[in-house]
C-alpha positions, 0 to 999 in steps of 0.5 A: 524442481517439484511443484504442487497446486493447492487452491485456497481463497483470499479472506482479510488480506490472508490466503486460507488453503482449502485442504488441511495442508500445513506448509514449513516455516519460510517455504517459498510459495508462488501465488497464480490469480487466475481471471484477475483484472488489474486496474491501472494506478495512477502515481503522482509525484511530488514536485521537486525544487530545482534549487532546494535552498530555494525552500525558505520561499515556501515556508508556511506561517501558522495564524491561530484564530481565536474564538470570538467571545461574543457568540 
C-alpha cells in the first residue's frame, strides 16, 4: 500500500489541508492525531424495566396550571 502524508488543521469540525491538494471523491483516508489527550467519557444508561408490562405504573398525568387573573 502506497501512503502519502499531508499536514492540516481542524476548523469547525472539518479538516483543512495545508497544501493545495485535491483528493478524488470516495478516497479512503486515515487521520492520525499527534499529542491528543483523550478525556474519559462517562456513559449514563437508561434504566430498563424487568417486566415491560409494568410501564403503565409510571404513566404521567399532566395538569395545566391556569394563571391567576386577580394579579
